Structure formats: C-alpha cells, structure tokens
N, C-alpha and C positions, 0 to 999 in steps of 0.2 A: 348602342348605349356603351359609353366608355367604361372600362374596367375600374373598380374601386382601387384607390392608390395602394392600399395594403396588399391587394391581390397582385398588383404589378410588382411589388417588392418580393412577395413570395415567389413569383415566377422568375424574377431576376436572380434571387439567391439559389433557387432550385437549378436554374441553368448553369450558374457558376459552379455548383457542386458537381453536377453531372458531367460538365466539361473538364473538370479537374482544376479549375482556377481556384477553387477552395478545396484544399487537399484533405483527405481523411485525417481526423485527429485535430484539425484546426479548431481552436477555441473561438467561438463567435462573440461579438460584443454582448455585454449584459443587456437585459431588457431595457434598462434605463438608458444606457449609452446608445442602443439602437434607436430608441425613441427620440433622443436628442439629435442624433446624426441625421435622421430621416424626417424630423419635424412631425412626429407622430405622438399620439397620446400613449401613455405607458400601457394601458389595457390593449391598445391596438398592436403594439410591439409584441406583447405576450401572445396575441392571437396569431401573429406571423410565425413565431417559433412553434406554436401548437400545430399549425398546418404543416409546417416542414417536418415536424416529428411524426404526424399522422401519415405523411408520405414515406416515412422510413429513411429520411435524408439526414436528420440530426437526432441527437439524444440529449435530454436535459438531465443533469445529475445534481442532486441537492448538495449545495456547498461547493460545487466545482464549476458549474456553468453549463453552457450549451456547446456541444461539439459536433462537428461534421462526422458522420458515420462512415465506416468502411462499407463499400458495396458488398453485401453478403453474397457469398457463392451459393449456387443452388444447393439445397441440402440443409438450409437453416430454417426452413419453415416446417410445415406438417410433414412433407416428404423429406426424410432424413437420408435418402440414399446418396451415395457418392455420384458425382456428375460425369465422370469419364472413366474409361477402362484402365487408364494408367494411374488412377488415384487409389491410394490405400484408404479403405473405408473404415474409419473409426467413429462413424456417426450412426451406424445401423448394425444391429446384431443379427447374424445369420449363422448361429453355431452349428457346425457340422463335423462329424467324425469320419475318419478315412474310409470305413467300410460301409457307409450308408448307401452308396450307389449299388453295391452288391446286394444289400438287403432289399432294395426296391426291385432289382431284377428277379430275385427269388420270389418275392411276393407276387409279382405280375405273372410269373410262370405258374405259381400255385393257384392264383385266381383263374387263370386261363383253363386250368385242369378241373376247376370246380364244376359241379353239376348244373345249376341253374344260372348260367352266365347271362342269359337274355333278360333276367329280372333286373339287371343293372342298367338296362337300356330304357326302362320305363320310369314314369314319374314315381317318386317315393312319397311316403307321408311327410308332411311339412316338418315335423319334429324328429324325423328319423323312424326307421322300422323298429318294431317293438323289441326284437332280439338285440339290435344294436344299442338301443337305449338302455336295455338291461345290462349289456356289457359295460357301457359307460358308467352306469350306476355303481357297478361293482368296482370299477376303477376309482371313482370318486370316494368310495368307502375307504380306500387306502389313504385318502387325504383327511380322514376323520369326519366325513359327511355321511349322514344316514339319509339316503334318497332312494327313490324307487324309479322304475322305468317311466312311470306316469308323470313324474315331476322333473325329468331330465329331457332336454331338447338338444339336438345336434344342429350346429350352425357352422358357417364357413369361416372359422377362425374367431378368435376373441374379439377382434374389431367388429365383425359382423354381429357378434353377440351383444356388444355394447350398443350398437346402432339399433338393433331390434328392441332392446330394453327401452332406449330413449323414445323410440316410435310408439311402442305398445303401452308402456306404463307411465309415461310422463306427457304433459301437455305443454304446448308453446307458452313461454313465460314462466314456467315453473322454476323455482330457485333450487339449485343443487349445490350443496356445500362440497368443496374440493380442496385438496392441499394447494398451497400457494405455488408449489412446483408439482406438476402432475404429468401423467401420460398424455402426449399430444393427441393421440387418437381419440381420447374421450373429449378433448376440447373440440375437435372437429365434429364428432357426433352431436355435441351440444349445440354447436353453431348451426349445423344443418337442420336440427330440430328446434331451433330458436329457444334454447334453454338459457337461463341466466346462471352463470357460475359465480359463486360467492367464495372467495379464497379464505382458507384457514391457515394461519402460520404454523410452522413446525415448532415442536417443543421436545427436543431430544429425539428419541426413537418413536416418533409418531406425531400426529397433529395435536395442536393445542386444544384440548377438549373444553377448557374453560372458555376459550374464544368461540368454540362451536356452540356451547350452551348459551352464551351471551347473544350470538347471532340469532339463535332460534327464538329468543325473547323479543328481538327487534323485528325480525322478518318471518314471513310464513315460508319456512324451508320445507321442501317436499321430499328431498332425498339427500343422502351422503354418498359420494363416490370415494372408495377407499381401497388402498393396496396394503393391507395389514401385514402380509408376509412377503417380504422383499420388494420394497417400494421402488418404483422407477420414477425419478433417477437417483434417489438418495440411499437406497439399499437398506432401509431400516426394517426391522421385524418388531412389531408391536408386542408388548408383554401381555400376558394373560389378564393382568389387572386392568390395563388400559383398554383391552378389548371389551371386558365386562362393563367398564365405564361408558364406552361408546355405545354399547347395546342399551344400557340404561337410559342414555340421552335419547336414543332413537325411539325407545318404547314410550318414554315420557312425552315426547313431542309428536309421536305418530309418524316417524320418518321411515322411508324405505332405505335400506342399505344396499348399495351396489358394490359387491366385493370382487375385485379384479385379482385373480390368482395366476396370471400368466407366467410369472417367474417363481411361484411358490415352491415348485418342485426342487429348487436349488437349496432351500433352507431346511436342513434336517432338524428335527426336534422342535419345530415351531409350535406355539400354542394352537389350540383348536381354531378352525376358521370361524368367522363371524356367522356364517350360515349354520354352523353346528350349535352356536350359542343362541341365535335368534332365527330359527328356520322360518318363522311365520312372517318375517319382514325383510328377509335378505334374498337378493338375487345373486347367485354365485356364477362367475364367468371364468373359464379357463380354456386352454387349447393345447394342441400338440405342436404348435409352431416353433417354440423354443426348445421343448424337450425332445422333439423328433426332427422336424424339418419345417422351415418357413413356407415351403411350397406345398406342404400337406395341409390344405385349408380345411381342417376339421377342428371345431371347437365345441364347447359344452356350456349349456346354461342350465343351472338348477334353480328352481323357483317354487314358491308356494303353489299348491295345486290350483287354486282359484285364478292364478295369473296365467296359467299355461295356455288356455285358449287364445288369449290376446297376443301372447308371444308367437304362437303358431300362425296367427293371422299376419303378423309382421314378417315372419319368415316367408310366408307365401307371397307377400307384396314385394319382397326384395329378391329372393332366389328360388322360391317355390320349395326347394329342398337342397340339401348339400349334395355335391357330386357323388353318385352312388359308388363309383369305383374307388374314389379316395376314402370314403367312409368304410367300405368293406376292408380295404387294406389296413386302415387305422384300427378298426375293431379286431382284426386278426392279430395285429401286433400287440394290442392290449392283452388279448387272451393267451398268446403264446409266450408272454414275458418279455418280448422285445422292447416295449416301451419302458418297462422297469429297468432293464439293462442299460438302455440308452440314457435314461435319467441319471443312473448311478455313474456312468462314464462321463456324462457332462458335468456332474458335480465335481468330479476329480479334475476335469479339464478346466472348469471355471476357477477352481482353487489354485491350480497351477498358474493360470494367467494372472490372477490377482497377486500372486507372489512375485511374478515378473514386474507387474506394475509397481508394487511396493518397493522393489529394489531399484528400479530405474528412476522412479519419481520420489525417492526418499527425501529429497530436499524441499518438496512442495507439500502443501496441505492437501490431504485427500479425504474423501468421504465415500465409504463403500462397505459392502458386506464381504466377508472373506471368501464366499463361494458364489459371487454374482458375476455377471458378464459385463458389468459397467462400473466405471469409477467417476465420481463427481469431483471436479477440480476447482474449488474456489480460487480466484486469482488475487494476487496482491492488490492493495487498494489503488495503486497507480497504474495498473494494467487493465486495458480495455478488452473485453471478450471478442468483440467484432474484429479488432485489430489482430488478435491472436489467430482467429479463424481464417482471416484473409492471408496472414503470413504463412500459416500451415498449408493453405490451399496452393500457395506458390511453391511449396515443397511437395505438392501432390499428396497431401494428407487431408482428408475430410473429417471434421469434427462437428459436433453440435454445440451451439451456445445455449445459454439458459432461455433464450427467447421462446422457442417452441414449447417449453415446459411451463412457462410462467403464466399464472392466472391473475396476478395482481398487477397494479400499476408499476410497482418496483420490480425491475428485472435485474437480478444480481449479475455481477461480472464473474462468470464461471463457465466452464465447458464440461460437457459429458463425453467421456471416452468409452466407446463400445469396444470391448476386448475380444468379441467372439467371431469376427468375420475374416480373420487373416491367420496365416501360419504363425507359430510361436516366434520364429526367427524374424519375420516381418514385423510382428508386434513389438518385439524388443527394439528393433531399429527405429520404428516409428515413434515409440514412446521416448526414445533418446532424443529424437528431433523435437518432440513436444517440449521436453524439459529444456532443451537449448533455446527454442523460440521464446518460451516464457521468460527464461533468464535474460535473453537479449532485450525483451520489452520492459524488463523491470529497471526502474531507475530511482 
C-alpha cells in the first residue's frame, strides 16, 4: 500500500533535517505557504509540522514560526549527565567537599571494627531496621517534622522514594498537579506509572494557587507534587502563608501532598514543611544525595501511618531494602554530627558558587536562591535554548535546557546551570564561556 502523501513529505523533510540540508535554526515555510507549495490542505500541512515536532526535529513558536531544531546533545532528556570525560558538567549537581573521601575511609574502618558485621549481609526489613528508622526520625525532627520510627521508611535515594510513592499510593490515570517547571525525575516516575501531570504556572515564589484551585474544580486531581523549600529549577522558597493556603486547598479537595525536600537543607530559616502543617495528607521525601554524596543512595520517606504498609510493599517490589552497608554508614554519620557539618559546609559552598555566578553572569537575567546549587537563566527573546546548548557542547560544556523540566506544552527558552559538580576555578571559566556564547547568539 503506497504511503500517504503527507507522510512522504514528513519523511522528506526529516531526511533533509538529519542530513543537514536544512540547517538548525532554519525558519520553515508557514503552514499556509507549505500547503500552497505542496498542494495540501491547510490542516494536512499543520499535521506535517506536528509530526516533525513530535520527532523532535522542529519547534513551533507562537508568533515566530516553525524552526529546525539543533540536534540536542545527550544530557538534554531525563539523564542530565555530561556525555564525555572532557566535558565540563553544568547539567547535573554532584556537590562534594575535599575531605569526603577520607570520611568514607574512616567510616568503613569503623564499620569493619563493629560487632555484628554479618547482620549487614542479610535481608533487612523493607522500610529499614527499627533503630535506623529512629535515627532518621530524629534527623527529620531537625527539619521541623514530628515523626516516629513507625512512620519513616528508608529508600534508595529520593528518586526511589518518589517512585515508590507513585507505585504504592497512586493509580494509573490519576491526575497529579505539578509546577509547569519541575524535577525531571518525578516526570519519569509519573510516566512509568502512567500518571497524568497537570501543569500549574508559577506566580512569584511558588505555584499559582488560584490556578490550582480552578484545576481542582475542573478535574478530579488526586495529588500535588511540590518543592516548597528550594524548588528545582527555580530556587523559590514558599512563604508560610502560601504553604497554609496550599494545605487548605489540599484539605478542601482531598488531595495528597507529595513534598520533595531534596535541596531543602540549603535554605536556612525556611517556614515549616508541608508535612508539619498537614501530616495526615503529606508524604515527605528527602535524601542524603545532595547534602552528603550522590553515591550514598539513602533516602527517607515520611508518611501517615496508614500508608506505610503500602509503601513497604512497593519497596519490596523494587529493591527489597536499602543496601545495609550504605544505610549503616549514613545513620552513623547522622548520629555523630557528620551530616550536620557537611550540610553547613555545603551551604557555605553553594553561597560562594552563587556569588561567582552573580559576578560572571551579571549582564544576564538570572533566577536563583542565594544558597542553591543551580541557576536558571531565561534567555533573550531572540535566543534559542537548543542553539545555546549545542554551542556550549562544542565548547565542551554540558548544560540543561528547559525541556526536561517542562510539564506544559510551552517550553521556555532557558537553561539551567548546575554549579556544584566542578571546581570553583573551572566553574568561573565555564560561566564566562556561557556568558560569551549567549552574547554571541543575541542579535
């Protein structure tokens, strides 16, 4: 059976783009001009561009037209890691301090000298051993949470925590309200568990709560995923008033609140967590990935008591239990004050890195928290984010565009700069290159 004519046109244009005959940044004919040139109905021409856009080959921009996209380097999707050893990674945060390797050596020696080492070789309870859960409960108390060992579960990092929440507490097809720009890992957890994400626009330092309330009147929303303390990627810290308003909406509409606090340790003096304001309806997720080390895959989930068995079942289905050796080290560091010291050191480190970014990027618009490990860089109207990302990759610098963070059809032209994975000298040089590349692309 011959291929439909519009499909032939899609294939021809796709081949021209992939072969470089239509170069990145090329403005394609308007829908009406394409229809006239190819003898197609206007609706068919629109379908051609829609298919090319779904293939990631073009982007349509309201009021500007349809453009051939830059071929995005690896690192612009869910996996934000730099793609080669000689690339400076400004796409992924791996904050580490100089003496952390020595801390691990000392912890391993101490663990080896402990009494019941063989216990670490056996299966552990799915939510963690009772004394470890009690340790974590005390740690979370320093975050303003009142939890007990029975309502805390240990997971293999915050991402695992979010995945188990999606598996255990939500059903395929459930609607989850999220920020229009949000953490890519939750987008992935939602995709795998077939959840529908409903984007909420930003309104200052937080989501537009009027828009959320209106959504709840139109749709049967099951949950809200939120980062009230140090939002990734926009760095906001929601005020106490807005947190109370969010809790009121959740209670009125019977919503579950999923509170992601992965970066919350960086924001001193923040208002109480949502889980402290509405413990009966909030699942709190955090980890030691950013505050201690990304390779230490130990995270925490605090949940209402009646939800704990379902979460334990999801942990069993995914990992059975967290690695006992890592958990033992993590709990030891919580108890001896190492975690608190590292968090204080990293707050100072992040503040220093933000000051470097503020100085180097002073001519550009920036959105960030003064003690966060990332900066959001909205680009001038005439500058395309994919072109910036590709130009920086040619300079051996990896950054993330807004695409992996976006949950709405509109993807802003912006880049997120992760500041925590390189030395200060490399960071300064790399940010100077970013400023130069953006200036070169501005016209």
